[in-house]
C-alpha positions as CSV (number, residue, x, y, z in Angstrom):
1,M,-6.9,-8.2,14.6
2,A,-4.5,-7.6,12.2
3,F,-0.8,-8.2,12.8
4,L,1.6,-5.8,13.0
5,A,5.0,-6.4,14.1
6,Q,7.1,-4.1,16.5
7,K,10.8,-3.3,16.5
8,T,13.0,-4.4,19.1
9,V,14.6,-1.5,20.5
10,M,17.6,-2.7,22.8
11,D,19.4,-0.5,25.1
12,Q,23.0,-0.8,25.6
13,G,25.2,-0.6,29.1
14,D,24.5,-2.3,31.8
15,E,20.9,-2.2,32.1
16,S,20.9,-3.6,29.3
17,K,22.7,-6.7,30.5
18,R,20.9,-7.4,33.6
19,M,17.8,-7.6,31.5
20,G,19.4,-10.1,29.4
21,S,20.2,-12.2,32.1
22,R,16.4,-11.4,33.7
23,I,15.2,-12.2,30.1
24,G,17.3,-15.5,30.0
25,R,15.8,-16.7,33.0
26,R,12.6,-16.2,31.6
27,L,13.3,-17.8,28.4
28,R,14.4,-21.4,29.8
29,E,11.4,-21.2,32.2
30,S,9.3,-20.3,29.0
31,L,10.5,-23.1,27.5
32,E,10.2,-25.5,30.1
33,R,6.8,-24.3,30.4
34,T,5.1,-24.4,27.3
35,G,7.9,-24.7,24.5
36,S,7.3,-21.0,23.9
37,V,10.1,-18.5,23.5
38,V,10.2,-14.8,24.8
39,V,13.3,-12.4,23.4
40,A,13.1,-8.7,25.0
41,G,14.7,-5.7,25.2
42,R,13.6,-3.0,27.5
43,E,10.2,-2.3,26.7
44,P,9.1,-4.6,23.1
45,A,9.4,-8.8,23.6
46,A,9.4,-11.0,20.7
47,V,6.8,-14.0,21.5
48,A,8.2,-17.3,19.2
49,G,5.5,-20.3,20.3
50,P,4.3,-23.2,18.7
51,F,2.6,-21.4,15.8
52,G,5.3,-18.8,14.8
53,A,6.8,-15.3,16.4
54,A,5.2,-12.2,17.1
55,W,6.0,-8.8,19.3
56,V,4.5,-7.6,22.2
57,E,5.8,-5.3,25.3
58,A,7.4,-6.8,27.7
59,R,5.1,-5.1,30.3
60,E,1.9,-6.6,28.1
61,F,3.7,-10.0,28.1
62,D,3.9,-10.2,32.2
63,E,0.0,-9.4,32.1
64,A,-0.7,-11.5,30.1
65,R,0.6,-14.1,31.8
66,R,-0.7,-13.4,34.8
67,L,-3.9,-13.0,33.3
68,Q,-3.7,-16.4,31.8
69,G,-2.7,-18.4,35.2
70,E,-5.9,-16.6,36.8
71,L,-8.0,-17.9,34.0
72,L,-6.6,-21.2,34.3
73,R,-8.0,-21.1,38.2
74,R,-11.7,-19.3,37.9
75,Y,-12.3,-21.7,35.0
76,R,-11.1,-25.3,36.0
77,G,-13.3,-28.0,35.3
78,R,-15.7,-25.6,33.3
79,K,-17.1,-26.3,29.9
80,L,-16.4,-24.3,26.7
81,E,-20.2,-23.9,26.1
82,E,-21.2,-22.7,29.1
83,V,-18.3,-20.3,30.1
84,L,-18.7,-18.8,26.2
85,P,-22.4,-19.4,25.5
86,G,-23.7,-19.2,22.3
87,E,-25.0,-22.2,19.9
88,E,-23.8,-24.9,17.4
89,V,-24.6,-23.9,14.0
90,R,-24.5,-26.3,11.2
91,T,-22.8,-25.0,8.2
92,G,-22.3,-26.6,4.6
93,R,-18.9,-27.6,5.8
94,G,-19.7,-29.0,9.1
95,V,-20.4,-27.4,12.9
96,C,-19.0,-24.7,14.8
97,W,-19.8,-22.6,17.9
98,R,-21.3,-18.9,17.2
99,L,-21.4,-16.6,19.4
100,V,-23.7,-13.7,19.2
101,S,-23.8,-10.3,21.1
102,R,-25.5,-6.4,20.6
103,D,-24.3,-3.2,21.2
104,G,-26.1,-0.2,21.4
105,G,-23.4,1.9,19.4
106,R,-24.4,3.9,16.2
107,L,-22.7,3.9,12.6
108,R,-22.9,7.4,11.1
109,T,-21.5,8.1,7.7
110,V,-22.8,10.4,5.4
111,D,-25.5,10.7,2.6
112,P,-25.1,10.1,-1.0
113,D,-25.7,13.9,-2.3
114,T,-23.2,14.7,0.3
115,V,-21.0,12.0,-1.6
116,R,-21.9,13.0,-5.0
117,R,-21.2,17.1,-4.1
118,G,-17.8,15.9,-2.4
119,I,-16.8,13.9,-5.7
120,L,-18.1,16.2,-8.3
121,A,-16.1,19.2,-6.8
122,D,-12.8,17.8,-7.2
123,L,-11.4,18.8,-11.0
124,K,-8.3,16.8,-9.6
125,L,-9.5,13.3,-10.7
126,L,-9.2,14.4,-14.1
127,Y,-6.5,12.7,-15.7
128,G,-4.2,16.2,-16.6
129,V,-5.9,18.3,-14.0
130,G,-3.8,19.4,-10.9
131,A,-4.2,22.3,-8.4
132,V,-3.0,25.3,-11.2
133,T,-5.1,23.7,-14.1
134,E,-8.5,23.1,-11.4
135,A,-8.4,26.5,-10.6
136,A,-8.1,27.8,-14.3
137,L,-11.0,25.7,-14.9
138,K,-13.1,27.1,-12.0
139,R,-12.3,30.8,-12.8
140,Q,-13.5,29.6,-16.7
141,G,-17.2,28.7,-14.7
142,H,-16.3,24.9,-14.5
143,A,-17.2,24.5,-11.0
144,T,-17.9,20.8,-10.9
145,I,-16.6,17.6,-12.8
146,A,-20.9,17.9,-14.2
147,D,-19.6,21.0,-15.8
148,L,-16.8,19.4,-17.9
149,A,-19.2,17.0,-19.5
150,D,-18.7,18.7,-22.9
151,H,-15.7,19.6,-22.8
152,P,-13.4,19.0,-25.5
153,R,-10.6,18.0,-24.1
154,F,-11.6,16.5,-20.2
155,G,-15.3,15.6,-21.5
156,R,-14.9,11.6,-21.6
157,Q,-13.4,11.4,-18.4
158,A,-15.9,13.8,-17.0
159,R,-18.9,11.5,-18.3
160,E,-17.4,8.5,-17.0
161,I,-17.3,9.5,-13.5
162,L,-20.6,10.7,-13.5
163,R,-21.9,7.6,-14.9
164,M,-20.0,6.0,-11.5
165,V,-21.6,8.7,-9.3
166,E,-25.0,8.3,-10.6
167,A,-24.7,4.6,-10.0
168,G,-23.3,5.3,-6.7
169,D,-20.6,2.3,-7.6
170,T,-18.5,2.8,-4.4
171,A,-16.0,-0.1,-6.1
172,E,-15.3,1.5,-9.2
173,L,-15.0,4.8,-7.5
174,T,-12.5,4.3,-4.8
175,D,-10.3,2.2,-8.0
176,W,-10.4,5.6,-9.8
177,I,-10.0,8.2,-7.0
178,G,-6.6,5.2,-6.1
179,R,-5.6,6.3,-9.9
180,W,-4.7,9.9,-9.0
181,F,-4.7,10.0,-5.4
182,R,-3.4,7.3,-1.9
183,K,-6.2,5.1,-1.3
184,S,-6.4,6.6,2.1
185,H,-7.6,10.1,0.6
186,P,-10.5,11.6,2.0
187,L,-12.7,11.1,-1.1
188,A,-12.1,7.0,-0.8
189,L,-13.7,7.1,2.7
190,L,-16.7,9.9,1.3
191,S,-17.7,7.6,-1.1
192,S,-18.8,4.8,1.2
193,G,-22.1,6.9,1.7
194,F,-23.5,5.5,-1.4
195,H,-23.9,2.2,1.1
196,S,-26.7,2.4,3.4
197,A,-25.5,1.2,7.0
198,E,-26.8,-2.2,6.7
199,D,-24.4,-2.9,4.3
200,F,-21.2,-2.4,6.1
201,V,-19.6,-5.8,7.4
202,F,-17.0,-4.9,9.4
203,I,-14.6,-8.4,9.4
204,D,-11.8,-9.1,12.3
205,I,-9.8,-12.6,12.7
206,E,-7.7,-14.3,15.4
207,T,-4.9,-16.3,13.9
208,L,-2.5,-19.1,15.4
209,G,0.2,-17.1,13.5
210,M,1.3,-16.0,10.3
211,F,-0.3,-16.9,6.9
212,Q,-0.5,-20.9,6.4
213,R,-1.8,-20.9,10.1
214,P,-5.5,-21.9,11.0
215,I,-7.9,-18.9,11.9
216,I,-9.6,-19.9,15.1
217,L,-11.6,-17.3,15.2
218,L,-13.6,-14.9,13.0
219,G,-15.5,-11.9,14.0
220,L,-18.3,-9.9,11.9
221,A,-20.1,-7.0,13.2
222,R,-23.0,-5.1,11.2
223,V,-25.7,-2.6,11.7
224,Q,-28.7,-4.0,13.2
225,G,-31.9,-1.6,13.9
226,T,-30.3,1.3,16.6
227,G,-27.2,-1.0,17.4
228,I,-24.1,-3.2,15.9
229,G,-25.1,-6.8,16.2
230,V,-21.6,-9.2,16.6
231,E,-21.6,-12.5,15.4
232,Q,-18.2,-14.7,16.1
233,Y,-17.6,-18.1,15.1
234,L,-15.2,-19.8,17.4
235,L,-13.3,-23.6,16.6
236,R,-13.5,-25.4,19.6
237,R,-11.6,-27.6,17.2
238,I,-9.0,-27.0,14.3
239,D,-11.2,-29.2,12.6
240,E,-13.8,-26.8,12.6
241,E,-12.0,-24.3,10.6
242,P,-13.8,-24.9,7.5
243,A,-17.1,-24.9,9.5
244,A,-16.4,-21.3,10.7
245,L,-15.5,-20.4,7.5
246,A,-18.4,-21.3,5.4
247,G,-20.7,-19.9,8.3
248,L,-19.0,-16.2,7.9
249,L,-19.3,-16.7,3.8
250,E,-23.2,-17.6,4.4
251,R,-23.6,-14.3,6.8
252,L,-21.8,-11.6,4.0
253,G,-24.9,-10.9,1.7
254,E,-24.5,-9.4,-1.9
255,R,-24.4,-5.5,-1.4
256,R,-21.6,-5.4,0.9
257,A,-18.6,-3.5,1.5
258,F,-15.9,-4.5,4.2
259,V,-14.6,-2.3,6.8
260,T,-11.3,-3.9,8.1
261,F,-8.1,-2.3,10.0
262,N,-5.4,-3.5,7.9
263,G,-7.7,-6.0,6.3
264,R,-6.5,-5.5,2.9
265,T,-3.0,-6.8,3.8
266,F,-3.7,-9.6,6.8
267,D,-7.6,-10.4,7.1
268,I,-8.8,-11.0,3.7
269,P,-6.1,-12.2,2.1
270,Y,-5.8,-14.4,5.2
271,I,-8.9,-15.6,4.9
272,R,-8.6,-16.3,1.2
273,E,-5.7,-17.9,1.7
274,R,-7.4,-20.1,4.4
275,L,-10.5,-20.7,1.8
276,A,-8.4,-21.6,-0.5
277,Y,-6.9,-24.5,1.4
278,Y,-10.2,-26.2,2.2
279,G,-11.1,-25.6,-1.6
280,I,-13.7,-23.4,-0.7
281,R,-14.3,-21.1,-3.4
282,A,-15.8,-17.5,-2.8
283,D,-16.0,-14.1,-3.9
284,L,-14.2,-11.5,-1.6
285,E,-14.2,-9.0,-4.3
286,G,-15.9,-5.4,-3.5
287,P,-15.6,-2.2,-1.8
288,H,-13.4,-2.1,1.4
289,F,-12.3,0.4,3.7
290,D,-9.5,0.1,5.8
291,V,-9.6,1.9,9.0
292,L,-6.2,1.9,9.3
293,H,-5.0,3.7,6.4
294,F,-7.1,6.5,6.5
295,S,-6.3,6.9,10.4
296,R,-2.5,7.2,9.4
297,R,-3.7,10.0,7.1
298,A,-6.0,11.7,9.6
299,W,-4.1,11.0,12.8
300,R,-0.5,10.3,12.5
301,D,1.0,13.4,13.9
302,C,-1.6,13.6,16.5
303,V,-1.1,10.2,18.2
304,P,2.2,8.4,19.4
305,D,1.3,5.1,16.9
306,C,-1.7,3.6,15.0
307,R,-2.1,0.9,16.9
308,L,-6.4,-0.2,17.3
309,T,-5.9,0.1,21.1
310,T,-4.1,3.5,21.0
311,L,-6.5,5.0,18.6
312,E,-9.2,3.9,21.1
313,R,-7.5,5.5,23.8
314,C,-6.8,8.6,22.0
315,F,-10.6,8.8,20.4
316,L,-12.9,7.2,22.0
317,G,-11.4,7.3,25.7
318,I,-11.6,3.6,26.2
319,E,-8.9,1.5,28.2
320,R,-9.1,-2.1,28.0
321,V,-8.8,-4.2,31.3
322,D,-7.6,-7.8,31.5
323,D,-6.7,-7.5,27.3
324,V,-4.9,-10.0,25.9
325,P,-2.7,-8.4,23.4
326,S,-3.0,-9.8,19.6
327,A,0.7,-11.4,19.1
328,M,-0.1,-13.7,22.3
329,V,-3.8,-14.9,21.2
330,P,-1.9,-18.1,19.7
331,E,-0.8,-18.9,23.1
332,F,-3.7,-18.5,24.8
333,Y,-5.3,-20.6,22.3
334,E,-2.8,-22.9,22.6
335,C,-2.9,-23.7,26.3
336,Y,-6.6,-23.9,25.8
337,M,-5.9,-26.8,23.4
338,R,-3.3,-28.2,25.9
339,T,-5.5,-28.1,28.7
340,G,-9.0,-28.3,27.7
341,N,-9.4,-25.4,30.1
342,P,-11.6,-22.6,28.2
343,G,-10.8,-19.8,30.5
344,P,-7.6,-18.5,28.1
345,L,-10.8,-18.1,25.4
346,V,-12.7,-15.6,27.8
347,P,-10.1,-12.4,26.9
348,V,-9.7,-13.7,23.4
349,V,-13.1,-13.6,22.4
350,E,-13.7,-10.3,24.4
351,H,-10.8,-8.6,22.5
352,N,-12.3,-9.8,19.0
353,R,-15.8,-8.3,20.0
354,R,-13.9,-5.2,21.2
355,D,-11.7,-4.8,18.0
356,L,-15.3,-5.0,15.5
357,L,-17.1,-2.1,18.2
358,T,-13.9,0.2,18.2
359,L,-13.5,-0.2,14.1
360,A,-17.2,0.9,13.8
361,S,-16.5,3.7,15.9
362,L,-13.6,4.7,14.4
363,F,-15.1,4.5,11.0
364,T,-17.6,6.9,12.6
365,K,-15.0,9.1,13.9
366,L,-13.3,9.5,10.8
367,H,-16.3,10.8,8.8
368,E,-16.8,13.3,11.3
369,E,-13.2,14.2,11.0
370,W,-13.6,14.8,7.2
371,R,-17.2,15.6,6.5
372,P,-17.1,18.3,4.0
């Protein structure tokens, strides 16, 4: 999932000194075992492994390390293809391992007529119209933007918006909305209703650190009939990355709309960077609905934070068991590469799959929250 840095909280006093001593011992042990580094306060910990640094709570770190050891014992001597059943697929850039699963969840947005009514009712989408002017125009009988199509001052803009609405052009509409409002505005989410459910492509990636490190797992989810289908492209070896990237591109489709969690900042730019590294040309432009930013706007005052797992717990009632924190995915993958034991990959694949399904559920939840 997208990488979100958390600030370290350092306590003062005697307890901090005692904690520092324990962390020092952990640091030395960690260096001896894997070359990774841990720096922690009472709660957060910084995990710096061979693929870069990240933040994770000390409690999560300890639990993840326990899980890693258990998985190494459970899957010792097993093959990846046996532990994570899938199929080897050939793409334009070689072969990689693809896992396919299906969930019975439903995706619900809004219908196009609701989108039209919602957008055309907000006169503030016109340059020069604020709350006061909007109220005055409505008193004069201009209830919608369509009523202003022949207005001497606002007519040209009104006709342009009408053109976009009639075309159902979400890319243009979200850009227009972003001129006057934040991109997290409810109208931006509402515009997604011009797409059919099958257009939405939910994307989540797992990487070996920050930019310029390989992507080791690319996950996408789409509506399939009455459920949601998940496809995951897993690197059995690092040299399978271009094949996995090509596999993802082949599944995107033409009339697509990306749905991500912090994907505007992380996932999509990261994928672009890796494609460029291999000289693979691809068009990743188009409508993009970032659930993180909508979630912050909708719920930041009623949840402790807007991490995906927090939103999942608070609004979907899901408590993950034996999950690997996103920040420790590189360490788990490095353990797999070092030992050849596929056990550490099991929670990484499930973490990615769960992120995709939660992303789809939160997308639906936001539409329910902001339904006009």
